[in-house]
C-alpha positions in Angstrom: 166.2 39.9 85.7 168.7 42.6 86.2 168.2 45.7 88.3 169.5 49.1 87.4 170.2 51.4 90.4 170.0 55.2 90.3 171.0 56.5 93.8 168.4 55.0 96.1 165.9 54.3 93.4 165.9 51.1 91.4 163.9 50.1 88.3 163.3 46.6 87.0 164.5 46.0 83.4 162.1 43.9 81.3 163.3 40.9 79.5 163.5 41.0 75.6 160.5 38.6 75.4 158.2 40.7 77.5 159.2 43.9 75.7 158.2 42.5 72.4 154.8 41.4 73.7 154.0 45.0 74.8 155.0 46.4 71.5 152.6 44.0 69.7 149.6 45.0 71.9 150.2 48.7 71.2 150.3 48.2 67.5 147.0 46.3 67.7 145.3 49.2 69.6 146.4 51.7 67.0 145.1 49.6 64.1 141.7 49.2 65.9 141.4 53.0 66.4 142.1 53.7 62.8 139.5 51.2 61.8 136.8 52.7 64.0 137.6 56.2 62.7 137.3 55.1 59.2 134.0 53.4 59.9 132.6 56.6 61.5 133.7 58.7 58.6 132.0 56.3 56.3 128.8 56.2 58.4 128.6 60.1 58.7 129.0 60.4 55.0 125.7 58.7 54.5 123.7 60.9 57.1 122.2 64.4 56.9 121.8 67.2 59.5 118.9 69.1 61.0 119.0 72.6 62.4 115.8 74.0 64.0 115.2 77.7 64.9 112.3 79.7 66.5 111.6 83.3 67.1 110.3 82.6 70.6 112.6 81.7 73.5 111.9 78.5 75.5 110.4 76.5 72.6 111.0 72.8 72.6 110.9 70.3 69.7 109.8 66.8 69.0 111.3 64.7 66.1 109.2 61.6 65.4 108.0 61.9 69.0 111.3 62.3 70.6 111.7 65.6 72.6 114.7 68.0 72.3 115.4 71.2 74.2 117.3 72.5 71.1 118.3 71.0 67.8 121.7 72.2 66.5 123.0 70.2 63.5 121.5 66.9 64.6 122.7 64.0 62.5 119.9 62.0 61.1 119.5 59.2 58.6 118.1 60.5 55.3 114.4 60.4 55.1 111.1 62.1 56.1 110.6 63.2 59.7 107.6 64.6 61.6 108.9 67.7 63.4 106.9 69.7 66.0 107.8 73.0 67.8 105.7 73.6 70.9 105.6 75.7 74.1 103.2 77.4 76.6 102.4 81.1 77.0 101.4 82.1 80.7 98.5 84.0 79.3 97.2 82.3 76.2 98.2 78.8 77.1 99.9 76.0 74.9 100.9 76.7 71.3 102.5 74.4 68.6 103.3 74.0 64.9 103.9 70.7 63.2 105.4 69.9 59.8 107.2 67.2 57.8 110.8 67.7 57.0 113.1 65.7 54.6 116.7 64.9 55.6 119.1 64.4 52.6 122.4 62.6 52.7 125.3 65.0 53.4 123.1 68.1 53.6 121.9 70.3 56.4 118.2 70.9 56.6 117.1 74.1 58.3 113.6 74.5 59.9 112.4 77.9 61.0 109.3 78.2 63.2 107.8 81.7 63.3 105.1 82.4 65.9 103.7 85.9 65.4 104.0 87.9 68.7 104.7 91.2 70.3 106.1 91.9 73.8 104.6 93.7 76.8 106.0 95.4 79.9 103.8 96.7 82.7 104.8 99.4 85.2 103.1 101.1 88.3 103.8 103.9 90.8 103.1 101.4 93.6 105.9 99.0 94.5 103.6 96.2 95.6 101.3 96.2 92.6 100.7 92.9 90.9 99.4 92.3 87.4 96.8 90.1 85.9 96.3 89.6 82.1 92.9 88.2 81.3 92.7 85.5 84.0 96.4 84.9 84.4 98.0 86.2 87.6 101.6 87.1 86.7 103.0 89.3 89.4 105.6 91.4 87.6 105.5 91.7 83.8 108.6 92.5 81.8 109.1 91.8 78.1 106.4 89.2 78.1 105.7 87.7 74.6 102.1 87.6 73.6 100.2 86.7 70.4 98.6 89.7 68.6 95.3 90.6 70.0 93.4 92.5 72.7 93.8 91.7 76.4 92.4 92.9 79.7 95.1 94.1 82.1 94.5 94.5 85.8 96.8 96.0 88.4 96.1 94.9 92.0 97.3 96.6 95.2 96.6 94.2 98.0 94.6 94.9 101.2 97.7 94.6 103.4 99.0 97.8 101.6 95.7 99.8 101.2 94.0 98.9 104.5 90.7 98.9 102.7 90.7 95.8 100.5 92.3 95.3 97.1 92.6 98.3 94.9 92.1 97.4 91.2 92.9 99.2 87.9 91.6 97.5 84.7 92.5 98.6 81.1 92.3 96.9 77.7 95.5 96.8 75.7 96.3 95.7 72.1 99.4 93.7 71.1 100.7 94.0 67.6 103.1 91.5 66.0 106.7 92.6 66.1 106.0 95.5 68.4 106.9 96.2 72.0 104.4 98.0 74.3 105.3 99.7 77.7 102.0 100.2 79.6 101.8 102.3 82.8 99.2 101.2 85.4 99.4 104.1 88.0 97.1 104.3 91.0 95.7 107.8 91.5 94.3 109.1 94.7 92.1 111.8 96.3 91.1 112.5 99.9 87.7 112.8 101.7 86.7 114.5 104.9 83.3 113.7 106.5 81.8 116.0 109.1 78.7 115.1 111.1 76.4 117.4 113.0 76.5 114.9 115.9 79.5 114.1 118.0 80.6 110.5 118.4 79.4 109.5 114.9 81.3 106.4 113.6 81.8 105.5 110.0 82.3 102.5 107.7 84.2 103.5 104.5 84.2 100.7 102.0 83.4 98.3 104.8 86.3 99.5 107.0 85.5 101.0 110.5 86.8 104.6 111.1 86.2 106.8 114.2 86.9 109.9 112.2 87.2 110.7 108.5 89.7 113.5 108.1 91.6 113.8 104.7 91.3 110.0 104.3 93.3 108.9 101.3 91.3 106.8 98.8 91.7 105.5 95.2 89.9 107.6 92.6 86.5 106.3 91.8 83.3 105.5 93.6 83.3 104.5 97.3 80.6 103.7 99.9 80.1 105.0 103.4 77.8 104.3 106.3 77.5 106.8 109.2 76.4 105.6 112.6 75.3 108.5 114.8 74.5 108.1 118.5 71.1 106.6 119.2 68.3 107.2 118.7 69.4 108.5 115.3 69.5 105.9 112.5 72.4 105.1 110.3 72.8 106.7 106.9 74.5 105.1 103.9 75.6 106.4 100.5 78.3 106.6 97.9 80.7 109.3 96.8 83.1 109.7 93.9 86.7 110.9 94.3 88.7 112.4 91.4 92.5 112.2 91.4 94.0 115.0 93.5 90.7 116.1 94.9 90.0 116.8 98.6 86.3 116.0 98.8 84.2 117.4 101.8 81.0 115.7 102.9 78.6 117.2 105.4 76.1 115.0 107.2 73.2 116.7 109.0 71.1 114.7 111.5 68.0 116.5 112.5 67.2 116.6 116.2 64.0 114.9 117.3 62.0 116.0 120.2 63.3 113.1 122.2 66.9 114.2 121.5 66.2 117.8 122.3 64.6 116.9 125.6 67.5 114.5 126.5 70.1 117.3 125.8 68.2 119.6 128.2 68.3 116.9 130.9 72.0 116.5 130.3 72.5 120.2 130.8 71.1 119.8 134.3 72.8 116.5 135.1 76.3 117.7 134.3 75.9 121.4 134.5 78.4 122.6 137.2 81.2 120.1 137.4 84.2 121.7 139.1 82.9 125.3 138.5 83.4 127.7 141.5 80.6 130.0 142.7 78.0 128.3 140.6 75.4 127.8 143.3 74.1 130.7 145.4 71.6 130.1 148.2 69.8 132.2 150.8 68.5 130.2 153.8 66.7 130.7 157.1 67.8 128.4 159.9 65.5 127.4 162.7 64.5 124.7 165.2 61.5 123.5 167.1 63.2 123.0 170.4 65.0 126.0 172.0 66.4 126.4 175.5 63.5 126.4 177.9 60.9 126.6 175.1 59.2 124.5 172.5 57.8 125.2 169.0 59.4 127.3 166.2 62.6 129.0 167.2 64.6 131.1 164.7 68.3 130.7 164.8 69.9 132.7 162.0 69.9 133.6 158.4 72.6 132.6 155.9 74.0 133.1 152.5 76.2 130.5 150.9 78.4 130.2 147.8 79.5 126.9 146.4 83.1 125.9 145.7 84.5 123.2 143.5 81.4 121.0 143.5 80.9 118.0 141.2 77.6 116.2 141.0 76.8 113.4 138.7 73.3 111.9 138.1 73.1 108.5 136.5 76.9 108.4 136.1 77.2 104.6 135.5 74.4 104.6 132.9 76.1 107.0 130.5 73.9 110.0 131.1 76.5 112.2 129.5 76.8 110.4 126.2 73.4 108.7 126.0 70.8 110.7 128.0 68.0 109.3 125.9 68.5 105.9 127.5 68.1 107.2 131.1 65.1 106.4 133.2 64.2 108.5 136.2 64.2 108.7 139.2 67.8 107.6 139.4 70.8 107.6 141.6 73.0 110.6 142.2 76.5 110.8 143.6 78.7 113.8 144.2 81.9 115.1 145.8 83.5 118.5 146.4 86.4 120.4 147.7 85.4 123.6 149.6 81.8 122.6 149.0 80.4 125.9 150.2 81.1 128.9 152.3 78.1 129.9 154.6 77.9 133.4 156.0 75.3 133.7 158.8 73.8 136.5 160.9 71.3 136.5 163.7 68.0 138.3 163.6 69.2 141.2 165.7 72.4 141.4 163.5 74.5 141.3 166.7 76.6 138.2 165.9 77.8 136.7 162.6 79.3 133.4 161.8 81.2 131.7 159.0 81.2 128.0 158.2 83.4 126.5 155.5 82.6 122.9 154.3 86.1 121.9 153.3 85.2 118.6 151.8 81.9 116.9 151.2 80.4 113.7 149.7 76.8 113.1 148.7 74.4 110.5 147.4 70.7 110.5 146.7 68.0 110.2 144.2 67.2 112.6 141.4 64.2 113.0 139.1 64.1 115.1 136.0 61.1 115.8 133.8 61.3 114.5 130.1 62.2 117.9 128.8 64.5 118.8 131.7 62.2 121.7 132.8 61.5 120.5 136.3 63.8 118.6 138.6 63.7 117.2 142.2 66.4 115.8 144.4 66.7 114.2 147.8 70.3 114.1 149.1 72.3 112.8 152.0 75.5 114.7 152.5 78.5 114.3 154.7 80.7 117.3 155.5 84.1 118.1 157.1 83.9 121.7 158.2 85.8 124.6 159.7 83.7 127.1 161.7 84.1 130.5 163.3 82.4 131.1 166.6 79.7 133.8 166.8 81.6 135.7 169.6 85.4 135.5 169.9 86.0 138.0 172.8 84.1 139.4 175.7 86.0 142.0 177.7 89.2 140.3 178.9 88.1 136.9 177.9 88.6 134.9 174.6 86.9 131.9 173.1 89.5 129.1 172.4 88.7 125.8 170.7 92.2 124.3 171.0 95.7 124.9 172.5 98.8 123.8 170.6 102.3 123.2 171.8 105.2 122.8 169.4 108.0 125.0 168.4 105.8 127.8 169.8 102.7 127.9 171.9 99.5 128.9 170.0 95.8 128.5 170.2 93.0 128.2 167.7 89.7 130.1 167.8 88.0 128.4 164.8 87.2 124.7 165.1 87.1 121.6 162.9 83.9 119.6 162.9 82.1 116.8 161.2 78.6 117.3 160.0 75.7 115.7 158.1 72.9 117.0 156.1 69.8 115.9 154.3 67.8 118.1 151.9 64.9 118.1 149.5 65.2 120.3 146.5 62.7 121.3 143.8 63.8 123.3 140.8 62.7 124.8 137.5 64.9 125.6 134.4 65.0 129.3 133.7 67.3 129.3 130.7 70.2 127.3 129.5 72.5 126.5 132.5 70.3 128.5 134.8 68.0 126.9 137.5 65.9 128.3 140.3 65.6 126.0 143.3 63.5 125.8 146.5 64.8 123.6 149.2 64.1 122.3 152.7 66.6 120.4 154.9 68.0 119.4 158.2 71.7 119.6 159.4 73.6 118.2 162.3 76.9 119.8 163.2 79.3 118.6 165.9 79.6 121.0 168.9 82.3 123.6 168.3 84.0 122.2 171.5 85.6 125.5 172.8 85.6 127.3 176.1 86.2 130.8 177.5 89.6 131.7 179.0 91.1 134.7 180.7 93.4 136.6 178.4 95.9 136.9 181.3 96.0 133.2 181.7 96.4 132.7 177.9 99.3 135.3 177.8 101.0 133.7 180.8 100.8 130.3 179.2 102.2 131.6 175.9 105.0 133.8 177.3 105.8 132.6 180.9 105.6 128.9 180.5 102.7 128.7 182.9 100.2 125.9 183.3 97.5 125.3 180.7 94.7 127.8 181.3 91.5 126.7 182.9 88.1 127.6 181.5 86.7 130.8 183.1 83.3 131.9 181.9 82.6 135.6 182.2 79.1 137.0 182.5 77.1 137.5 179.4 78.5 134.7 177.3 76.0 133.3 174.7 74.5 130.0 175.5 75.1 129.0 171.8 78.3 130.3 170.3 78.1 128.7 166.8 75.7 129.2 164.0 75.7 125.4 163.4 75.7 123.5 166.7 73.7 120.3 167.0 70.5 119.9 164.9 68.9 122.7 162.9 66.4 123.0 160.1 66.4 125.3 157.1 64.4 126.5 154.2 65.5 128.7 151.4 65.9 129.6 147.7 68.8 129.1 145.4 70.1 129.9 142.0 72.3 127.6 140.0 73.9 129.6 137.2 77.0 129.7 135.1 77.0 133.5 135.2 79.7 133.9 137.9 82.0 131.2 136.5 81.7 132.9 133.1 82.6 136.3 134.5 85.5 134.8 136.4 86.7 133.2 133.1 86.4 136.5 131.3 88.4 138.3 133.9 91.1 135.6 133.8 91.3 135.7 130.0 91.6 139.5 130.2 94.4 139.2 132.8 96.2 136.7 130.6 96.0 139.0 127.6 97.2 142.0 129.6 100.1 140.0 130.9 101.0 138.8 127.4 100.9 142.3 126.0 103.2 143.5 128.9 105.7 140.8 128.1 105.7 141.8 124.4 106.3 145.4 125.3 
């Protein structure tokens, strides 16, 4: 065997014997191909062809039981064949047509299957609407083929969107063969507002709880409601119908029973003067049964008091404010105040006057109120932190001082801070709304004022000349008792609890605000 070299590449040269063998194999393959082609041509010449068509998409075919997705010029041996076109509609279910078809040699047989139908598209103004035709849930519907007939179409808006449960719109439609129908399924709404004659009324609208019903958006049609007023009123149920675009008002009146009216009057008393200044006015006579060197009744002074920011709650933790009809009396009472009261006193000979300010107070006790709130009784225990002025501040060249203070400058204080305690029994009657007349009897203990008399010269020297702290120096004629409230005392008096003064103060403040506003505008 010779080699032929081309550059670095070399090819083997076949011998003449082997070359002739390869040529013979190639000729045999060509002759075999020609024979097969001639056989195929002869075989096709004895077959026929089948073409199947249908006016519905997605239809399948069976030919003698064998299934085809489509049949396009299918070669078949001449003869009779059982041909079936079949499919399934998502609404009406399976459909089929079966026929016998003859295949002839060399010819194309065409089979046309025609299922009468129209098409339907459904639309809605709600993006999340889903559609049902008869009992078939379809979701979206666009160009859906349907056999001619009448169907029930339902559009559903799910609870997750409405917040009330599924909204449904149902309509009948008719499909005609060869026709297309566009059907709109729009949801139309109105609003409802429900007002109750009782505060704290709660509602169920179509089974959904609502604290308030103000311009509530609902589907047009009939809806149900249940109103739950505060006890002892009973719930009320009903229905209402909303038209598209309507703002429907509903007014619910709950008649007051005698029990409720009485409870409201009790509530007036219980919460009547929370944080209202000057709401309680009292006139009292203070006395004792053990004076200096004597026994029996001893008058001390007379007093007039005005309340400050006083808050008193009866039955607080048992919801007296919202559910007074559930309260049972007698019951506990608690209270607190800032500047509880200012007491102005004078003695029987009008020679000396005093002032006591209860800067802060806390109280507890028991309260009893009649069923209609007409009569009330209280027994209280009160603690005070007070600031009191002495009855006499100066006698000649002497002054009464409760404390000396040193700091950036030397000063002294005439008034004194004290702790005090009080217990009182009060009986009252309701005069009119938010007005009560009271009679009361009580006892009070006040810490001693704790001051002494000092010479004015000594005080001046201490303040200006850096002298020693002055020593007490009692002049002649000083009173044995230099405070209206010093130690134990008893009192009896009459009081008026009224919103008259707070109302007048409110009117004056409103008038001042309006005047200031008009000045700013000018």
